[in-house]
C-alpha positions in Angstrom: 14.3 7.3 3.3 15.8 5.9 0.0 19.5 5.1 -0.2 21.5 8.3 -0.7 24.1 8.5 -3.5 27.3 10.4 -2.9 27.4 14.0 -4.2 29.0 14.5 -7.6 29.4 18.0 -9.3 28.8 16.4 -12.7 25.1 16.9 -13.3 25.0 14.0 -15.8 26.7 11.5 -13.5 24.8 8.4 -12.4 24.8 9.5 -8.8 23.6 13.1 -9.4 20.8 12.0 -11.7 19.8 9.1 -9.5 19.5 11.5 -6.5 17.3 13.8 -8.6 15.2 10.9 -9.9 14.5 9.7 -6.4 13.4 13.1 -5.3 11.2 13.4 -8.4 9.7 10.0 -7.7 8.6 11.1 -4.3 6.9 14.3 -5.6 5.7 14.1 -9.2 4.2 10.6 -9.7 3.8 10.4 -5.9 5.2 6.9 -5.6 4.8 5.2 -2.2 7.7 5.4 0.2 8.3 1.7 -0.2 8.5 2.1 -4.0 11.0 5.0 -3.8 13.1 3.0 -1.3 13.1 0.0 -3.7 14.1 2.2 -6.6 17.0 3.6 -4.6 18.2 0.2 -3.4 18.0 -1.2 -7.0 19.8 1.7 -8.6 22.6 1.4 -5.9 23.3 -2.1 -7.3 23.8 -0.8 -10.8 25.9 2.2 -9.6 28.2 -0.1 -7.6 29.1 -2.1 -10.7 29.2 0.5 -13.3 30.7 3.3 -11.2 29.7 6.9 -11.4 29.6 7.0 -15.2 27.9 9.6 -17.4 24.4 8.4 -17.9 24.4 9.7 -21.5 27.3 7.3 -22.3 25.8 4.2 -20.9 25.8 1.5 -23.6 24.3 -1.8 -24.4 27.6 -3.3 -23.3 27.1 -1.8 -19.8 23.7 -3.4 -19.7 25.1 -6.7 -20.7 27.8 -6.4 -18.1 25.1 -5.8 -15.4 23.0 -8.8 -16.5 26.1 -11.0 -16.7 27.1 -10.1 -13.2 23.6 -10.7 -11.8 23.5 -14.1 -13.5 26.9 -15.0 -12.0 25.4 -14.2 -8.6 22.5 -16.6 -9.2 19.9 -13.8 -8.7 16.4 -15.0 -9.2 14.4 -13.8 -12.2 12.2 -11.8 -9.9 15.2 -10.0 -8.4 16.7 -9.3 -11.9 13.4 -7.9 -13.0 13.3 -5.5 -10.1 16.8 -4.3 -10.9 16.2 -3.9 -14.6 12.9 -2.1 -14.3 14.3 0.3 -11.8 17.2 1.1 -14.2 14.7 1.5 -17.1 12.4 3.8 -15.1 15.5 5.9 -14.2 16.7 6.2 -17.8 13.2 7.1 -18.9 13.3 9.9 -16.3 16.7 11.1 -17.8 15.3 11.0 -21.3 11.8 12.4 -20.8 12.2 14.7 -17.8 15.8 15.8 -18.2 15.7 15.7 -22.0 19.0 13.9 -22.2 20.1 12.1 -25.4 21.0 8.6 -24.2 23.2 6.1 -26.0 21.2 3.3 -24.4 17.5 3.2 -25.4 15.4 2.4 -22.3 13.2 0.2 -24.4 16.2 -2.2 -24.9 15.9 -3.0 -21.2 13.7 -6.1 -21.0 13.2 -8.2 -17.9 13.9 -12.0 -18.1 11.1 -14.4 -18.5 9.9 -15.4 -15.0 8.8 -18.9 -14.4 5.4 -19.3 -12.9 5.8 -19.0 -9.2 4.1 -21.5 -6.9 1.6 -19.6 -4.8 2.2 -20.4 -1.1 -0.7 -20.2 1.2 -1.8 -21.5 4.6 -4.3 -24.2 5.2 -7.1 -23.7 7.8 -5.1 -25.9 10.2 -1.9 -23.9 9.8 -3.8 -20.6 10.3 -5.3 -22.0 13.5 -1.9 -23.2 14.7 -0.2 -19.9 13.9 -2.8 -17.6 15.6 -2.9 -19.9 18.7 0.8 -19.1 19.4 0.0 -15.3 19.7 -0.5 -14.2 23.3 -3.4 -11.9 24.0 -3.1 -11.4 27.8 -0.5 -11.3 30.5 -0.8 -11.3 34.3 -1.2 -7.5 34.1 -4.0 -7.6 31.5 -3.9 -7.1 27.7 -0.7 -8.2 25.9 -0.7 -5.2 23.6 1.9 -6.4 21.1 0.2 -9.8 20.9 -3.2 -8.3 20.4 -1.9 -6.0 17.7 -0.2 -8.8 15.8 -3.4 -11.0 16.0 -5.5 -8.1 14.6 -3.0 -7.5 11.8 -3.3 -11.2 10.9 -7.1 -11.2 11.2 -7.4 -8.0 9.1 -5.1 -9.4 6.3 -7.0 -12.7 6.2 -10.4 -10.8 6.3 -9.6 -8.3 3.6 -6.9 -9.8 1.3 -5.1 -6.4 1.4 -1.4 -5.9 0.9 0.4 -5.2 4.2 1.4 -1.7 3.0 -2.3 -0.9 2.3 -3.4 -2.1 5.7 -0.8 -0.2 7.6 -1.6 3.0 5.7 -5.1 3.1 7.2 -6.2 5.4 9.9 -8.7 4.7 12.6 -11.4 6.7 10.8 -10.6 5.1 7.4 -13.0 2.1 8.1 -16.7 2.3 7.6 -17.8 -0.3 10.2 -21.4 -0.3 9.1 -20.6 -0.8 5.4 -17.6 -3.1 6.3 -15.3 -1.3 3.9 -12.6 1.3 3.5 -11.1 3.4 0.8 -7.4 2.8 0.3 -4.6 3.8 -2.1 -3.3 0.6 -3.5 -0.5 -0.4 -5.8 0.3 2.0 -8.6 -1.2 4.9 -6.4 -4.7 3.8 -7.4 -7.6 4.3 -5.1 -10.0 1.5 -4.5 -12.5 0.1 -2.0 -11.5 -2.9 0.2 -13.9 -5.0 2.2 -13.7 -6.6 5.6 -15.3 -9.7 7.1 -17.4 -9.4 10.3 -14.7 -11.4 12.2 -11.9 -9.1 11.2 -13.9 -6.0 12.2 -14.6 -7.5 15.6 -10.9 -7.9 16.2 -10.1 -4.4 15.0 -12.7 -2.9 17.3 -11.2 -4.9 20.2 -7.7 -3.6 19.4 -8.9 0.0 19.2 -10.8 -0.2 22.4 -7.7 -1.4 24.2 -5.6 1.6 23.1 -5.3 4.8 25.2 -3.2 6.8 22.7 -4.4 9.5 20.3 -2.4 8.5 17.3 -4.7 8.5 14.2 -3.0 5.4 12.7 -5.0 2.2 12.7 -1.9 0.3 13.9 0.6 2.1 16.1 4.0 1.3 17.6 4.4 0.5 21.3 5.2 4.2 22.0 1.7 5.1 20.9 3.0 7.9 18.6 4.4 6.3 15.5 2.6 4.4 12.7 3.5 0.7 12.6 5.7 -0.2 9.7 5.9 -3.5 8.0 9.6 -3.9 8.9 8.5 -4.0 12.5 6.5 -7.2 11.8 9.0 -9.6 10.2 10.5 -10.9 13.5 7.0 -11.5 15.0 5.8 -13.5 12.0 8.9 -15.6 12.0 8.8 -16.2 15.7 5.3 -17.4 15.7 5.8 -19.5 12.6 8.5 -21.4 14.5 6.3 -21.7 17.6 3.6 -23.2 15.4 6.1 -25.6 13.8 5.1 -24.4 10.3 7.9 -24.9 7.8 6.5 -22.5 5.2 8.1 -19.1 5.2 5.3 -16.9 6.6 5.2 -13.2 5.7 2.2 -10.8 5.6 1.9 -11.4 1.8 1.2 -15.1 2.3 -2.0 -14.1 4.2 -3.1 -12.2 1.1 -2.5 -15.4 -0.9 -4.3 -17.4 1.7 -7.4 -15.1 1.5 -7.4 -15.3 -2.3 -7.1 -19.1 -2.4 -9.8 -19.5 0.2 -12.1 -17.4 -2.0 -11.2 -19.6 -4.9 -11.7 -22.9 -3.1 -15.1 -21.7 -1.8 -16.3 -21.1 -5.3 -15.8 -17.4 -5.7 -15.7 -16.3 -9.4 -12.3 -15.3 -10.6 -13.6 -11.8 -11.6 -14.7 -11.1 -8.1 -11.4 -12.3 -6.7 -9.7 -9.8 -9.1 -11.8 -6.9 -7.7 -11.2 -8.0 -4.0 -7.5 -8.1 -4.6 -7.4 -4.9 -6.5 -5.6 -6.3 -9.5 -5.7 -4.0 -12.5 -5.9 -6.9 -15.0 -7.8 -10.2 -14.8 -4.7 -11.8 -16.4 -2.7 -11.2 -13.2 -5.3 -12.9 -11.1 -5.5 -15.9 -13.4 -1.8 -16.2 -13.6 -1.5 -16.5 -9.9 -4.6 -18.4 -8.9 -6.1 -20.4 -11.7 -5.0 -24.0 -11.7 -4.4 -24.0 -7.9 -7.5 -25.9 -6.9 -6.6 -29.4 -8.1 -9.8 -30.7 -6.4 -11.9 -28.8 -8.8 -9.8 -29.9 -11.7 -10.1 -33.5 -10.7 -13.8 -33.3 -10.3 -14.1 -31.6 -13.7 -11.9 -34.3 -15.3 -14.2 -37.1 -13.9 -17.4 -35.2 -15.0 -16.5 -34.1 -18.4 -13.9 -36.5 -19.8 -16.4 -39.1 -20.7 -16.1 -41.0 -24.0 
């Protein structure tokens, strides 16, 4: 559930409208649970600094005060962008859905320019070292938590999905013959994702080891609840340390690893865009073009010839 604001009888107060906005976001545009939670957490930061002011009276000065405070806290450009875009989406709701006249034009809220982020990915040696630390059996038989983690890793590497997309799948979501599944990705857009033969073999092995009747592809140890990504952080960090890998390993790094592997193996950037589910080719290029320095060096030697 998203963060709950305290009740306020003033219908135009920040807290009252934020509560209504989060409920609307769950129902009308049908944002994912993670997106609604993120909006709630980001709006909480603005509310704490501005107080429970009347949203109609928010001004450019209030916006500058927020940005100045976040700069003083040395928040990253990415974090500032999340906070500002959540505030902008909230004010657009107040303007378009609630028909309020705002002193602060939502279009005046512009995120800071973000420096190009370095794409962190694992090498084949690091992948091998990481998965080797995951136990698959105990003296009693199958190590269920270990097998599940290994399959999550294999599925992410073999599909390039986002972790939220993978965990949203049910057992019957995957067409094993066609090696694909229909998923609802970022922006609530439906698309087809593909699996490698290796990843499907691991998924089958995991499903065959289960005795529960939960429809979710990945289930908690109780056999009743769908696995959440928050349940995975400590496992990823533990096995990173066991593998003596200094890179911060999270599920998303496996998506980057799959994308860079495709690139290094000569996959056209347009196909990588489709596999990742990016809406715009520009996004794929911004992240991944220029990473393969080997190809750049070979091109330099081949074409820069006077």
